[in-house]
C-alpha positions as CSV (number, residue, x, y, z in Angstrom):
1,M,-0.2,0.0,0.1
2,T,1.5,3.4,-0.8
3,A,1.0,5.8,1.6
4,Q,-0.5,9.6,0.8
5,V,1.0,12.2,2.1
6,Y,-1.5,14.5,4.6
7,E,-2.3,17.6,6.5
8,G,-2.0,18.3,10.1
9,M,-2.7,21.7,12.1
10,L,-2.6,20.6,15.2
11,L,-3.7,23.4,18.0
12,L,-1.3,23.3,21.1
13,D,-0.8,24.1,24.4
14,S,0.5,28.5,24.2
15,N,2.4,27.7,27.4
16,R,3.9,24.1,27.5
17,Y,4.9,25.0,23.9
18,A,6.4,28.6,25.5
19,R,8.8,26.4,28.4
20,D,10.3,23.7,26.0
21,P,9.6,24.9,21.8
22,S,11.7,22.5,20.5
23,G,10.4,19.6,22.8
24,V,6.8,19.8,22.5
25,S,7.4,20.7,18.5
26,G,9.7,17.4,18.4
27,R,6.6,15.6,20.0
28,I,4.8,15.7,17.6
29,G,7.2,13.9,14.6
30,K,7.9,11.3,16.7
31,L,4.0,10.5,17.1
32,I,3.9,10.7,13.1
33,E,7.5,8.0,13.8
34,Q,5.9,6.1,16.0
35,A,2.4,5.9,13.7
36,G,5.6,4.4,10.6
37,G,4.6,7.4,8.8
38,E,8.0,10.0,7.2
39,M,7.7,13.7,8.7
40,I,7.6,16.0,5.6
41,V,7.3,19.4,6.7
42,S,7.1,20.7,10.2
43,R,6.3,25.1,11.7
44,L,5.0,27.3,13.4
45,W,1.9,28.5,12.2
46,S,0.6,31.1,14.9
47,E,-0.3,31.5,18.1
48,Q,-3.5,32.9,19.3
49,R,-6.0,33.9,22.0
50,L,-8.8,31.8,21.3
51,A,-13.0,32.1,20.7
52,Y,-13.5,30.2,23.2
53,P,-10.9,28.8,25.9
54,I,-10.0,24.5,25.3
55,K,-9.2,23.0,28.3
56,G,-8.6,25.5,31.3
57,Q,-6.4,27.0,27.7
58,R,-7.2,31.1,26.8
59,K,-4.0,31.4,23.9
60,G,-3.6,28.8,21.7
61,T,-0.5,27.7,19.6
62,Y,-0.6,26.7,15.6
63,W,1.4,24.2,14.3
64,L,1.3,22.9,10.9
65,T,2.1,19.0,9.3
66,Y,2.8,17.0,5.3
67,F,3.6,13.7,6.9
68,R,3.4,10.6,4.5
69,L,1.6,7.6,6.7
70,E,-0.4,4.8,5.5
71,G,-4.4,4.4,6.1
72,P,-4.8,2.1,8.2
73,S,-2.1,3.7,10.7
74,L,-4.1,7.4,10.6
75,D,-6.5,6.0,13.3
76,G,-3.6,5.3,15.7
77,L,-2.0,8.7,15.1
78,K,-5.4,10.2,16.0
79,R,-5.8,8.6,19.8
80,Q,-2.5,9.7,20.7
81,C,-2.8,12.4,18.9
82,A,-5.5,12.8,22.0
83,I,-3.7,11.7,24.2
84,D,-0.7,13.8,25.0
85,D,-2.3,16.9,27.2
86,A,0.4,19.0,24.5
87,I,-2.0,19.1,21.5
88,L,-5.5,20.4,22.6
89,R,-7.2,20.0,19.4
90,N,-5.2,18.3,15.9
91,L,-6.9,18.5,11.9
92,I,-5.2,15.4,10.2
93,L,-6.8,15.9,6.0
94,A,-6.3,13.5,3.3
95,V,-3.6,16.4,0.3
96,D,-4.8,15.8,-3.2
97,P,-1.5,14.1,-5.1
98,R,-2.2,17.3,-7.4
99,M,-1.6,19.4,-4.5
100,V,1.1,18.0,-2.6
101,D,4.2,19.9,-4.1
102,V,2.7,23.5,-4.2
103,L,1.3,22.9,0.0
104,I,5.2,21.5,0.6
105,Q,6.9,24.5,-0.7
106,H,4.6,26.5,0.5
107,A,5.0,25.3,3.9
108,S,8.4,25.2,3.6
109,G,9.2,29.0,2.8
110,E,10.7,28.3,-0.3
111,E,8.6,31.0,-2.7
112,K,8.8,30.9,-6.1
113,A,9.6,34.6,-7.8
114,E,6.5,34.3,-10.5
115,T,7.7,36.8,-13.4
116,P,4.8,39.3,-14.0
117,A,3.3,37.9,-17.3
118,K,3.7,40.6,-19.0
119,T,0.1,42.8,-20.3
120,E,-0.8,44.4,-23.5
121,E,-1.8,47.9,-23.7
122,K,-4.5,47.9,-23.8
123,G,-6.3,51.8,-24.8
124,P,-9.6,53.0,-23.0
125,P,-12.8,50.7,-23.5
126,A,-14.7,50.5,-26.0
127,E,-17.7,52.9,-24.1
128,T,-15.1,56.1,-22.3
129,A,-14.1,56.4,-25.8
130,A,-17.6,56.5,-27.8
131,A,-18.3,59.0,-25.3
132,A,-14.9,61.0,-25.4
133,E,-15.9,60.9,-28.7
134,G,-19.5,62.6,-28.5
135,D,-20.5,59.7,-30.8
136,A,-22.2,57.6,-28.3
137,E,-24.7,58.2,-25.3
138,P,-24.5,58.4,-21.3
139,S,-24.0,54.9,-19.5
140,I,-26.8,54.2,-18.1
141,E,-24.6,54.9,-14.1
142,A,-24.2,58.6,-15.3
143,T,-27.6,59.3,-15.7
144,A,-29.9,60.5,-12.6
145,E,-33.4,58.3,-12.1
146,P,-36.3,59.9,-10.8
147,E,-37.2,59.8,-7.3
148,P,-40.2,57.5,-7.3
149,Q,-42.9,59.6,-6.7
150,Q,-46.0,59.2,-3.7
151,V,-49.3,58.7,-4.9
152,E,-51.9,59.7,-1.9
153,A,-54.9,57.6,-1.7
154,T,-58.7,59.5,-1.8
155,E,-61.2,57.6,-0.4
């Protein structure tokens, strides 16, 4: 069976992460390896205040991972994430094989410098050019609509 690439977004306990950043983030890699997976990219995503307290925590650290793992081993990994005290929540999604390279490149910070596409020099839109020459009627936007009139009911 071939290994599928997964994206994992883990919400970590900010207090534990602040005390030992390498230890907490290293535990994530160990959990994946114990499940029989291979870590591709792993990095800090952000740290922010939570909308509501989770396990008594008001602040969380989001950690993004991409890893390869065989499908049957995924349940074991999810179980280990649920048991780990440093992980408050986890979301693991299968990545479409066509998107793997782009997502990993983005997560690792290796952005390619794209050359801007050549744009053709275009003149003004046809409506504007015609209006400048006086050949066209004004656009709908330029005309003012009459205000609605109230009709009084007579008995």
